[in-house]
C-alpha positions in Angstrom: -61.7 -37.7 6.4 -60.4 -36.5 3.1 -57.2 -34.3 3.1 -57.0 -31.5 0.6 -53.8 -30.1 -0.7 -53.5 -26.4 0.0 -51.3 -24.7 -2.6 -51.4 -21.4 -0.8 -50.0 -22.8 2.4 -47.2 -24.7 0.5 -46.3 -21.5 -1.4 -46.1 -19.5 1.9 -43.7 -22.1 3.4 -41.5 -22.1 0.3 -41.4 -18.3 0.4 -40.4 -18.3 4.1 -37.6 -20.9 3.4 -36.3 -18.9 0.4 -36.3 -15.7 2.4 -34.5 -17.3 5.3 -31.8 -18.8 3.0 -31.3 -15.5 1.2 -31.0 -13.6 4.5 -28.3 -16.2 5.7 -26.5 -15.7 2.4 -26.6 -11.9 2.8 -25.3 -12.2 6.4 -22.4 -14.4 5.2 -21.5 -11.9 2.5 -21.6 -9.0 5.0 -19.4 -10.9 7.4 -16.8 -11.6 4.6 -17.0 -7.9 3.6 -16.3 -6.9 7.2 -13.3 -9.2 7.4 -12.0 -7.7 4.1 -12.3 -4.2 5.3 -10.5 -5.1 8.6 -7.6 -6.6 6.5 -7.6 -3.7 4.0 -7.3 -0.8 6.6 -3.7 -1.5 7.7 -2.7 -2.1 4.0 -4.2 1.2 3.0 -2.4 3.0 5.9 0.9 1.5 4.8 0.4 2.3 1.2 -0.6 5.9 1.9 2.6 6.3 4.0 4.6 5.3 0.9 2.6 7.4 -1.5 2.4 10.6 0.6 5.9 10.5 2.0 8.0 13.6 1.4 10.1 13.7 -1.8 13.3 14.0 0.1 12.9 10.8 2.1 11.9 8.8 -1.0 14.9 10.2 -3.0 17.3 9.3 -0.3 15.8 5.9 0.2 16.9 4.6 -3.2 19.8 7.0 -3.8 22.3 4.3 -4.7 19.8 1.8 -6.1 18.0 -0.8 -4.2 17.8 -4.5 -3.4 15.0 -6.8 -4.2 14.8 -10.1 -2.4 12.8 -13.0 -3.8 12.1 -16.4 -2.3 11.2 -19.3 -4.4 11.1 -22.6 -2.5 14.5 -23.3 -1.0 16.3 -20.7 -3.2 16.9 -17.1 -2.2 17.7 -14.6 -4.9 19.0 -11.0 -4.4 18.8 -8.6 -7.2 20.4 -5.2 -7.3 18.8 -2.4 -9.4 19.5 1.2 -10.2 16.5 3.5 -9.8 17.7 5.7 -12.7 17.6 2.7 -15.1 14.1 1.8 -14.0 12.8 5.3 -14.4 14.4 6.1 -17.8 12.0 6.3 -20.6 13.1 4.3 -23.6 11.6 5.2 -26.9 
């Protein structure tokens, strides 16, 4: 018995393997996109609340300036700033 190498059969198997791997890759990308959307929705809601808040509430929130807290390792820094200084245009 003499075996013959069938190129067509080999190409079919390679195509099926490549198609399967690409579908798995597309599935993983879709899953990561879904996780990203789930994480982004609450952040978008919070951001829209800040952007679409009434002007009165935003003006009163920083009427006397604000505080900015930063953490770097074991050190905590508190900075005070005046909103008028931040918003002034310097030319």
